[in-house]
N, C-alpha and C positions, 0 to 999 in steps of 0.2 A: 749357875742359877741366872735366869733371865731377869733383868732389872727393868728395862724399858724396851718396848717393841713398836715398830712402825707398822701398825695394823693394816693400813690400806695399801701398803707397798705392793703386795701380790695382786691386788685388784688393778692398780694403776700401771704397773710395770711388769715386764717379763725379764727375769734375771738371766744374764748371760754367763757370768762368772762371779764367785764370791771370794772374799778375803777376810782374814781375821787380823785386827790391828789393835795395838795398845792405845790408850787414851791418856793424854796429859791433862790432869785435873787438879784442882785445889782440894784440900781436905774436906771442906764443908760441902763441896759438890759430890764427893764420894759418899758422904753421909746421907745427903739428899737422895742420891740414886739408890742407896741400900734400902731406903724406906719407900722405894718405887715412885718417887716424885720425878718428874721430867717428861719431856715430850720430844719425839722425833718427827712430828708432822711437819712437812715442808722442808725438812733438813736435806742437805746435799753435801757432797765432798768436792772441794776445789783444790787444785794443785798450783801453788805459786812459789817460785824461787826454790824449787827442789824439795818442798815440804808439802804435806797434805793436811788439810784442815776440814773439820766439820763445821759448816755454817748453817744457822737456823735451828740448831738444837737448843731447846730451852731447859735449863735446870734452875728451878726457883731456889731462893736461899733456904738453907736447912733451918736456921732459927733467924727469923727476920730481924728481931731486936738486936742480935749479936753480929749481924752482917755489916761489913763496911759499906759506907754510903756509895762508894765508887764501884760496887759489884754490879756487873752486867750479866743477867741471866742468859742472854743470847750471844755471848761473845764467841769468837771463833776458837775452837779447841783443836790442838794439834794431834794428828794421828801418828803413832809410832810404827813406821814401816821401814823395811830395808830399802836402800837406794834403788836397787833393781826393780822392786815392786812399785815404787813411786814413779820411776821412769816408764814402766809398763802401763800404769794407770794413766799417766799423762798422754801417752800415745793413743790409748783407747778413748780417752775423753775427747781428744781432738777429732775422732771419727764422727761423721754425721749420724745423728739419731741415737747416739749413746750418751749416757750420763752415769754418774756414780752417786749412789745414795747409801746411807746407813740403814740396815735392816733391823738391828737390835743392839742393845748394850747389855753385856752380861759379865759375870765374874768367872774367873778361872783361878781358883785358889784365892790368893789375896789380891790378885790383879783385876783391874776393870778393863774390859776389852770391848771393841765394837766389831760387829760383822758388817762389812760393807760389800756392796755388789755393783758390778757394772750391769746396767739395765738398759732395756729398750722400751720406750713408752708404748702402751697399748692404745689402740683406737677404740672407738665406741663399739664396733662389731665384735672385737676380741673380748671386751669386757662382758658383753651380753652372752657370748658363747661360753665364757667361764662360769657365769651365773647359771646358765642352763645346765651345764655339766654338774655343778655343785648341787643344784636342786634335784637332778636325776639320781645322783649318788645318794642323797639324803632319802629320797623316796624309796629306792631299792633297799636301803638299810632298814627303813621303817617296815617294809613289807616282809623282809627276812626275819626281823625281830618278832613280828606277830605270828608268823607261820612256823 
């Protein structure tokens, strides 16, 4: 079940390859995500010291009154990936024009996972072209539905 989605990711970026990774979270963060609180806007994945982290992901406190004063809603959260996958992501991140972003956070059974993608940024022309294609598809669907 999808918990949080980066809605503008497909508008701003062209995905090259996707991965599924576990997330290291605190219990209250899991509860907040299960009630669909949280945001991936502006989030990205960085690789430091042989580990992958999501930076910029916001998860507000589940119950503000019961949350520790030291809780940081935008702290870096570790991704649980195999060493080979982390090494591959590190080499891809080093290439010019590529970055790694989280696309969504979802549940797989009892586990909370993130779908991350290696992406290439889209230019203004590419975005306009995608919007034109989407509008054309919507128009054809509307015509087919009427007739």
